[in-house]
N, C-alpha and C positions, 0 to 999 in steps of 0.2 A: 672403728670399722668392724663390721660383722662378716665373717667368712662362713659360707654354706659348706657343710660337711657332705662330701660325695660318698655315699654308701653303695654297696653292691646292688641293692634293690633298685636304686635310681639309675644305675648303669645297665641294668638287665635289658630294657627295650632296645638300647643302642647295640648291645652285643648280639641280640637276636637278629636285628636287621643286618648287621655286618656278616654274621654267619650265613644268613640266607643269600646274600650277594656272593659270598665266596663259594657257596655250594653250587649256585647257578653257573658261575664262571668255570669251575672245575668240570661240571656236567657237560657244558657245551664244548669245552676244550677237548674232552675225551671223544666227542662225536664229530667235531668239525676239523677238516684239514685246511691248511692254507695252500690253495691250488696255485701252482706256478708252472707255466709252459716254458720250458728251457729252450726247446728247439722245435721248429716247424719246417718241414722240407718244402712244402708248397703253400701258396696263399690260400687262406680259408675264410669263409663267411661267418662272422662271430656276432652274436647278440646276447645281451645280459637280461635276466629276468628281474623286472622292477614293477612294483604296483600291479601285479597280476597281468603284466604285458611284457613282450619281448622288445627291448629298447636298444638302440645303438647298433644297428646292423651295418657292418662294414667289412671290407677285406683287410685282414691284418696278417702279419707274419709271426711276430713274437710279442711278449710283454703282457700276457694275461696273468694278472696276479690278484689275489684276494680270496674272500670266502663267499662269493656270490655264485649263483647257478648260471651257467652260460651254455648256449646252444651253438654247436659248430656244424657247418655244412661244407662239404668238399665238392670239388668239380667232378664231372663225369670224365671217363677215359683217362683216369690218373689214380695213383695211389699215394697217400700222404702219410708221413711219419710225424707224430706228435709226442715229444718227450715231456713227461710230467714229473716234477721233482718228488722224490720219496715214494713214487708209485711205479713207474715203468714206462714202456713205450707203447703207444697206440698206433695201429696201422689201419687206416681207412681206405678200403679197396673200392675204387670206382666212386660213383656218386653216392655219398652217404650223409646221414644226418643223425647226430647223437647229442645227448645232453650230459654235461659233466656236473655232478653234485659234489659240494665240499663235505662229503660224509664218508664215514668208514664202512657203514653197512651197505648203502646203495651208492655206488660210485659213478657208474655210467648207465644211461638208459638209451638204447638204440631204437630209433624210429624208422630208419631206412638204410638199405645197403648192407655191406659186409664190414665188420669191425673186429680187429684182432688185438688182444692185449697181451704184451710180453712182460713178465715180471722183471723188475730192474735187477740186472746181474752185472758183475765186473767184466765178464767176457762178451758182453753184448756189443755187437758191431752195428752201428746205425747206418753206415754206408753200404751194408751188404744188400744183395739182391732180394727181391720179393719172395722167391722160392726158398731161399735159405732162411728167411726170417719167419715165415708162416710155419708153425709146428705141425699142423694137421688141417684137414678139410672134412666136410661132411655134406651129405645130400639129404633133402627132406622130401618125403612122399605123403600123399593123402589118398584115401579111398574114393574121394569125390572131388570134382573140379569146382563145384558150387554146392553150398549147403543151404537148406531151408530152415525156417523157424520151427522149433520143436523137433528137429531131427538130430541124428548122431553123426559125428565125423571122427575119423581115426587118422592120426599122424604117425609116420614111421621115419626114424632118423638112422642113417647108415654112415658112421664115421670111417675115415680112412685108416685110423689106427686105434689102439686101445685108449679109452678115455676114463677118467676117474668119476666124473659127475656130469649130469645133463639136466637142464631145466628149461622152462619156456612159458609163454603165455599166449593166449589167443583171445582177442578182444579184451575183456577184463577178467577172463578166467585163467587161473594158474594151472599149467599143465604139469602132470606128474608122469614121468616116463618110466616104463618098466622094461627090463631086459627080456628079449625073446629067448626061446629055447636054444637057438643056435648060439646066442651070445654076440652075434655080429651086428644086431640092430636093436633099437629101442622104440617102443610104441606107447602111445597115449590115446585114450578114448575120451572124447569131450562132447557133451550135449549142448544144444543151443536152446535158449528159453523161448517160449511162445511169443512173448511181448518184447523181445530184443529188437532194437532198431535195425532196419535193413541198411545195406551199404557194404563198402569194402572194409573188412576188419583186419587189424594188424596181427600177424603171426610172427613171433620172435623166438628163436631157438638158440640156446647158449650151451656150449660144451667146454668142459674143463679138462686139462690133462694133469698128470702127476706132479709137474713142476710149478703149478699155479698159474699157467697161461690159459687163456680162454679165447673163444671165437664166437661171435654172435652174428646171425643172419636174420634179416627182416623180410617178410613177405606180406602180400595182400591177398585175402581170399574173399570172394563175393558171398554175402549173406542175402538170400532171396526171401521175399515175403511169401508166407503161406496163408492163404485165406481160410479162416475157420468160421463156421456158422454161428449165429447168435440165437439164444433162446429168449422168447418174449417174457417180460416180467409179468407175474400174476396180477390180475386187476386191482386187488386190494393193495398190493405193494406199489403199484404205479401211483395210487392216490396218497399213500402214506409217506412215500419217499420224499426227501427234501429237508432242508434245514429250517427255512422260514415257514412256520405253520400258523396261519392266522385263524381267528375264531370262525370266519366264514368257511374256510377250508375244512375245519374240524366238523362242522355241521354237515358238509357234503359227504365226508367220510362215513359219518354215522348213518346217513341215508343209504349210502352205497352198501354198507354192511347188511342192511335189512333185506336187500334183494337176493342174497345168497342163502342157501339152505342152512338149516340149523346144524346139521352134522358137519358141514364145511366150516362154519364159524367155530364150532366146538373144537374141531381138529386144529384150526388156525390158532386159537387161544392156547391150546396145549403146546403147539410147535413154538410159539413165541415165548412161553414160560421156559421151555427146554433150552432155547437159545440163550435166554437171559442167565440161566443157571450155568451154562457152559462157558459163556463169555465173561462171567464175573471173575473177579480176583486176578485179572490179567492172565488167565489160564492158557489161551492159544499161544501167546508170546513165549511163555515159559516152556510149553510143550515143544514149540519150534526150536528153541535153543537146545533143549535136551536131545532132540533128534538130529540136529546139525552136527553134534559131536560124533554121532554114529556114522552119518553119511560122508563126513570129511575123511575118514580113514580109508586107506587104499591097501588092499591085499596084493602082494606081488604075484601070487599064483593065480592062474585062470582055471575056473572049474567048469566052464561050459565049452562044449565042442560040437554042438548042434544048435539048431534054432529053438527058441522058446516055444513052449506049448501053451494052449489056452488054459488058464487056471481053473475054469469051471467046465467040466466035461459036458454036462447037460444043463444049458441055461435057456430061459424062455426068450429073452431078447436083450439087446444092448440098450440100456435106458439113457446113457449119456456117453457121447464120444469124446475123444481127446481134443482139447482146444476150444470147445464150445463155451461161449460166455454165458454165465448163469448169474441169477440174482437171488442168492440165499439170504442175504442180509439187506437192510435198508441202505439206499445210496447206490453207488456204481457197482457194476458186475465184475466178476473175476473169471479168468479162463479156467476151465476144468483141466487139470494136469494128470489125467488118467482115463481109464475106461471102466464104466459101470456095467456089470453083468447082473441083470435082474432074474431072480429065481425064487423058489420057495424057501422058507426058513429051514435051517439045518441041512441045506444042500452041501455035500462035501466039496471042499476046496483043495486043490493039489498044487504042488510046487511047480513053477514054470520051468525051472532048471535046477541042477544040482548046486549045492552051496552050504554055507554054515549059517545057522540062525543066530543073528546078533541081537535081536530083540523079540520078546514074546510076552505081552502083558496088556494092561488096560491104560488107555489115555482118554481124556475128556472129549476132544474133538473127533479123533479118529476111531474111538471105541476100542474094542479088542484088536490089537495090531500085531502082525508078524512081519519082520524084516529079514530077508535072506541076502547074504553077501555072496556074490558069484565071482569075485575077484576082479582085479584091474579097475576098481572104482565103480563097478556095476552092481546095483542093488535092485531087488524087486520087493514091493511092499503090498500088503493085503489088509484092507481097512474094514471096519464095521462087522467083525466076526462075532458069532454067538458063543462058540466053544473053541478053545485052543488045545490041540492034541500034541504039541511039541514044546520043548523047553529051550531056553537060551543056551547056546553052545553046542547044540546037537547038530549032527550032519544029516542032511536030507538029500534024497535022490530025486532025479527028474521024474515027475508024475506021482510022487508020494503024497498021500493025503495028509494035510497039516492042520486043518481046522474045519469048522462048520459055518456056513453063511448065516448072517444075522442082520440086525439093525441097531447096533450099539453106537454111541457117540452122536455126532451131528448128522443124523440120517432120518429120512422121511418114510422109509420102508425097507424090507429085506433085500439087500443087494451086496455085491462085492465091488469095492473100488480097488482096481489093480493099477499099480504105478510102477514105472521103471525109471531109475535114475542112472545117469552116466556123467561122471565128473561133478557130482553134487548138483545136477540140473535135471529136472523132469523132462523126459523125452516121450515121443509117441510110442506106446507099447506095440502098436500094430507093425511098426518097422522091425521090431525084434521077433514078432510072431510070424511074419511073412517069410523071412529067410534067415539063415545063420549069419549073424554079424561077426566080423573079424575072421571068418573062415572062408578060404578061397576068394579073397578080395582081389579086385583089380586095382593096382596102385598107379597113381599118376604123379610124375615128378613135378614139384612146384618150382616154377621159374622165379629167380630172384628179382627184386625190384630194380 
């Protein structure tokens, strides 16, 4: 009988597979909790997430165990206590809806109502009254009852006692709250995108205290549709646009080209060559990623105390308004997320408000670009400049001249593209030019769901 000799080289594939299995087991064990509801004071409506659907809706008292995501709904006009092993006590006040994840990072996601989490302690009395158990409360205010597409909304949170941390989200935007001068309230400025879907959007605010307890409240705010005008596509673009180009269609395009003047055809060929050069090597995507790192940062201090001023003192006309749908490339149009001021080349451009220059340099799509940080997540951007008169990190005052107008980057002529961002979303600059935002605002208390 012949016996095969087992060497280390032959065992290596099995050892690699075994080490991979053990690594995945330890990785998921560190991130997943075994959720177990030890005590429920009132009957709740429970459903488990399976195959991208909520399955098994029923009223239960106790016995939820496992590592699956479950949704819990409580009845109105009641408050429910749910004790989770190794976590703490959850208080659902009134009609609430929340999702429990078996994770360490994201444990609970509140969709409706008021939910309080009390960290598990030895002296915790489950049978205590509601007032004794709830550590603190807070109220949420907004400067608008309803918000339109492309506009700005401001939220203010006033807690009943000192809190350690505050966070929140509105629709799919993460809110960053900054403490006010008085220290009694926290505020967050958020813009709404031009193409965001209308309807009632979820607003959730979460406050933490020093002991690790937190409270979440969910609200609904109506997002209204704002109608913006459309710009007609140029004749040649209307004929060239489209994916399926047959031989017959190409012949029609050639005939149509002959109808236009020689100067227009010459300009169009130059414009197409310029676009091809700019859009090559995935430059727009790389540029967008680079700028997103700048826009995501939030400065705690606010630098503006008046309304923004027009960046061009003497301009001929506004060539393109905010929100207008344009066709700069083949295919579908995109909304214009700024205001274009048309004037002569080298017309001086001034800062709309005081702030710190966070970027001053050349980009392929936006040309010579200046970005000013005004604090609280508000930025103003100036595109297609010919000359830059300031450097990165310098402080600029309101009305100070910062650059000269030009036509660099993806531009058809000398103009200034003026853009305002709030919460990393482009908003209508005319709203900031008309009146001082965040100053002498009228606050409306948001009613809970």
